[in-house]
N, C-alpha and C positions, 0 to 999 in steps of 0.2 A: 931562170925557168919561167915559162909562160903559164899563167894560171887561167884555166878555162872556167868561166862563170856558168854554172848550171842552176836551173830552177829546182824546185822541190822534187826530190826523187820519189816517184809514186810506184816504183816496182813492187814494194810490199803489198800494195792493195790489189795488184794483179796476180802475184805469185801465190798468195795464201788466202783462201776464202775465209778461213777461221780468223786470221788477223784482220781481214777487211770487216767482217761482221763485228768483231770486238772493237775495232777502232770507231765504227759508226755508233755502236751502242754507248761506248765510253764518252764520245764527243757529245752526244745528246744528254747523257747523264751529267756531265760536267757543266753544261749550260744550265740545266735545272738546278744544280747545286749552287752555282753562283747567284741565281735568282733567289734561292732560299736563304742564302747568307744575308742578302739585303733585307729580306722579310724578317728574319730573326733579329737583326739589328734594329729595325723599325719597331717591332713588337716589344722588345725589351725596353727600348727607350720610352715607348708609350706607357709601359707598366711601371717603370721606376723613375723616369726623369732624372737619372743619375748616371754620371760617367763610371761610377763603381759598378753599376748594373751592366752596362755595356762592356766594361772591362772583364766582367765575370764570364762573358762569352769565350774569351781567350782561354780561361781555365777549363771550361766545359768542352772545348775542342782540343786544346793542346795536350792535357794530361791523358785522356783516353787514347789519343793518337800515338803518343810515345809508349805508354804502357802496353797497350794491345798490339802495337807494331812489333815490339820485341817478342811477345808471345806468338804472334803470327809467323815470325821467321822460323821458329822451332817447329810449329805446326806444318808449315809448307814443306819442310824437309822430312816429315814423318808420314804424311798421307797424300792421297791424290789431291793435287792443287785445284783441279776442277771442282772437287767436292767442297773445298774450303771456300772458293769463290761463290759457288751456288748458295752456301749457307750464309755467308756474310752479306751477299747482295740481297738475299731475302730479308735479312735483318734490317738493311738500309731501307728497303721498300716499306717494311712495317713501321720503322721510325718516321719516315716521311709521311706515311698515312696518319700516324699519330699527331704529327705537327699540324696537318691539315684539319684533323678532327678537333683538336683543342682550340684552333683559331675559329672554326665555325661555331664552337660551343661558347665563345666569348670567355675563354679562360683568363682568370686574373692572377694566376700563380706563376710568378717568374721561375720558381723552383721546378715546377712541372715542365715548363718550356725548356729550361736548361738541361733537365734530365733527359728529355727526348733528344735534344741536340747531342748530348754526351753518348747516348745509345747509338745514334746514327754514326757519329764520329768513331766510336769504339769499333763498330762493325767494319767501317772503312779501314781503320788502322789494322785490324786483325787480318783483313784480306789483302792489304797493300803489298806485303812481301811476296805472296803468291802471284799477285797480278804483275809485279815487276819482272818475274821470271818468264813470262809468257812470250815476249818477242823473240828471245833467243831460242826458244823451243819451236816456235811457229814459222820462223823465217830462216833462209840460208844465211850463212855467216856474213857474207858481204852485203846483206840488206838489213842487218840488225840496226845499225846506226840510222839508216834511212827510216826504218819503222819507228824508232824513238823520236826522230825529228817530226814525223807526222803526228805522233802522240803529243809532242810538245806544242806544236803549232795549234792543234785543236784546243789545248788548254789555254794558250795565250788568247785565242779568239773568244773562248768562253769568258775569260777574265775581262776582255774588252767589251763584249756585247751583253753579257749577262746582267751586270748591274744596271746598265741603261734600260734594258728591257724590263727589269724588275721595277724600276722606278715608274715606268709608264703603266705597267699592269697594276701595281699597288695603288697608284693614283686613281685608276679607273675602277678596279674591282676589289681593292683592299688585299690584306696579306693572305687570306685563305686561297686566293687564286694563285699566288706565287707558290704556296705550298702544294697545291694540287698539281701544278705543272711539274714540280720536283718529283712528286710521287709517281706521276705518269712517266716521266723521263727515266727514272730509276727502274721502273717495271719494264720499260722498253729495253734497257741495257741488259736486263735479266735474260732476255731471249737469246742474246749472243753468248752469254755465259753458259746457258743450258746446252747450246750447240757445240761447245768446245770439245775436242777429243780428250780422251783420258790423259792426265798429266802427272802420273806418278813419278817422283824423283828418280832419275836414272842412277844406276849403281847401288840401289838399295832395294832390289827386288824382293818381293815377299817370299818367294819360294827359292831357298838355297842361296839367296843373294848375300852380299856382305852386309853385316850389321852397321847401321848408321852410327858413326862416332858421336859420342856424347860430349860435345864441347860447344861453347857459345860463339856467336858471330864475331864478337870483338876479338877473341883470341885468333880466330881464323884470319881476320883482316890483318892483324898485326904481324902475322907470320908470312905474309905475302907482300913483297915490296910494291908491286904494281897496284895492289888494292889499297894499302895504307897511303901510298903516295897520291893516288887519285882522290881519295876521301880527304886527306890532309889539305890538298889543293882547294877542294870545294869548301872545307871548313874555314880556310884562310880568307876566302872571298867573302863569306857571309858573316863570320864572327868579327872580322876586322874592318869591313867596309860596307856594311848594310846601311843604306841611306834613308829608308822610308820614314823612320821616326823623326828625321831632321827636316823633312820637307816643309812642315808648317812653319818652323822657325826660319828657314831660309826664305820662304815666301814672305814672312812678316818683315824680315830685315831688308830684303832687296826689292820686293815687288808689292809692298803695301798691304800684304795680307789678302790680296784678291783671291776669292775662292775659285774663280775660273783658272787662275794660274796654278793653284794647287792641283786642280784636276788635270791640267796639262802636264804637270810633272809625272803623274802616274800614267797618263796616256802615252807620253813619250817613251817610257820604258817598254810598254806593251807594243808600241808601234815598231820600235827597234827589234824586239824579240820576234814579232810576226814577220818583219822584213827578212831577218836572218833565217827564219824558218822557210820562207818562200824561196830563198836562194841556197837552202841547205844542201842541195845536190852537189854544190861545190866542195863542201868539206866532208860529207858522209862517204865520199868515194876515196878520200885520202886515207892511206893505211897507217900513217904515223899519228895514231890517236893520242898518245901520251903528249907529244909535242904540241898538238893542236889544243888540247885542254890547257896545258901550261901557258901557252901563248894567249889564248882567249881569256884566261883568268887574270893575267897581267894587264891586258887591255881593259878589263872591267875595273881594276884598281886605279889605273891611270885616268880613265874616263871620269870616275867619281872624284878623284883628286882635282881634276880640271873643273868639274861641276862646282866644287867648293870655291874655286877662284873666279868663276864666270860671273860677270856683271850683266851683260845684255841677256835678255830673255832668250833670244834665238840661240845664243851660244850655250846657255844652260840646258835648253831642250835638246840641242844637238849632242851634248855630252851624255845626257841620259839615254838618248836613242842608241848611241854607240855602246853604252854600258848594257842596255837591254839586249842588243844583238850579240855582244860578247858572252853574256850570261847564257843565252840560248845555245850557242856553239859549245860552250864549256859543259853545260848540263847534258847535251846530247852525246858528246864524245865520252864524258865520264861514265854515263849510264851504260853505253855500249861496251866500254872497256871492262867495267865491273862485271857485267853479265857474262861476257865472253872469257874472262880470265878465271871465273869461278866454276869449278866442276859442279854439275847439276845437283849432286847430292848435298851440296853446301849452299846453293843459291838462295834458299829461303832465309837462312840465318844471316848471310852476308847482305841480302837485300833489306833485312830488318835494320841492320846497322846503317846502311845508306839512307833508309827512310827516316830514322831517328835524327841523323845528322841534317837531313834536308828540312826536317820540322823544327828542330831545336836551334840550329845554327842561325837562321835569320832572326828568330825572336831574341836570342842572346845578343846578336849583333846590333839589333835596334836598341836594346837596353844599354849596351856598351856605348853606342854613339850618343845616346841621350845623356848619359853620365858625363862623358867627356865634354859635350857641348854645354852642359850646365856649369861646369867648372871653367870653361874657356869661352868658346863660341862655336856656332854651327859650322862656319867655313873652316875653322881650325880642325874641328873634329873630322870633317870630311876629308881634308887634305892629309891629316895624320893617318886616318884609317885607310885611305886609298894607297898611300905610299907604304904603310906597314904591311898591307896585304901583298903588294908587289915584292917586298923584301922576303916575306914568309914563303911566297911561291918560289922565288929564286932559290931560297934555301932548300926547298923540297927538290927542285930541279937539279941542284948541284949534288945533293947527297943520294939521289935515287936514280942510278943509271938504268935499272930495268924499266922504269916509267918513261924515261927519255927515249929508250930504244924500242919501246913497245910498238908492234905492228898488228893491225887488225888481221885476223885469220882470213884466208881466201875461202871462197865457197866450197872448194874441193876438200877443205880441211874439216868440214862438218857434215854429218849425215843429213839427208833431206828431212826437213821439219814436218811434223804432223800437220795436215791441212794444206800443205804446199801443193802446187800443181804438178811438180816433177814426181817421178816414180819414187816411192820410199825405199830406203835401204833395208836390207834384211834385218829382222829383229835381232838375230844373233850378233850381227856386226855392230849394231847400235849398242847392245849391252857390252860387247867386248871393248868398244871405244870408251864407254863410260867407265868400265872397270879400270882400264889403263890410265885414264885421266885422273880418276879419284885416287888410284894407287900411287901415282906420281905425286899428287898433292900430299897424301899422307906421309910418303917417304920424306919429302922436303920438310914437313911439319916435325917429324921425329928427329931429323938431323939438326934442326934449329933448337930442339928442346934441351 
């Protein structure tokens, strides 16, 4: 079969003004957030001169993100998601303004600084599940994966450019300037959120609609093979084969601890991800999303196992670039599958599970890798982790036929999204489709109970 190479699919930016506005606003906000991350790191270090202090940043960001992310999933399935995003984005703007104010006031309290970081992160986590549900509501079914690819590449670009820009800005104007840019960027993203159409969960209408079932996102995921299979695949890649914590040790063992080499490791992963994003039109048009995710996840594990064995620098960087590209493909296809396989009345809670796995998996994976490396060596930890991930993914593939057989819905299978250029479907038809979809999901849930 001949594979046609396609560049980044930009149809979502043309077909939905609401998605285009949201994408631009989110891209600007992410760039500001990456710059603020560097400013927080620099300010905490200046205040504490302690790795314990900088390590506390992880607690101030990780705990609110997980706790409020779970709460946000339930909230996103109960009320208008646009209202959730407006409130949480406003909270992020206030937290960013607070960071700028405390820096201008020469704050000497690291607790105040971390509290403001936690407030901003908590607001982000609370709104994350609602935000994850937007592409599938704003775009035709055959463009959802392309929309997620656009979102992913903007995040990768922010990860690559943000820290470098922050370093230049902080060196010239100090940390208040970086915080001011973050506050401005977040306020700019608020404009796109305000302009969103109403996003009340479908199938749970306020007047005469079916009452929203009271059950958590984890239970919903475990009763749907495609959902637990996609998330188990993602968890296998991060929990078993996350390499970031091992980069300094590998650099010390093989490349003399050169800080430039350490920076190249991180850049290679980002370059691979951006390259895959620029060529994502090749995979976002493939309908076998389950097989694409499983294949990309296996490539991630194999590439990192090869990185553990690589002696020349060029080979090590090449392996990391391949891993970064595979990760982008896996993330995009998984996200599209999860959103399209979940009835809209459940998307908030299911998105909260996906969000928690995305936040906790890499952190636990880095911890696991460090423990194994401390007992053996960094190369052994990388090879063991990469091959273990491949075996775990293969087990998911063998035991989960629905995931292997999954096909992305065609555009005709979904009513026209709000904000799309095409004429919208009748409201009654949309409600009818949502009720049938949610009813089938509930019936399958009851049969498996």
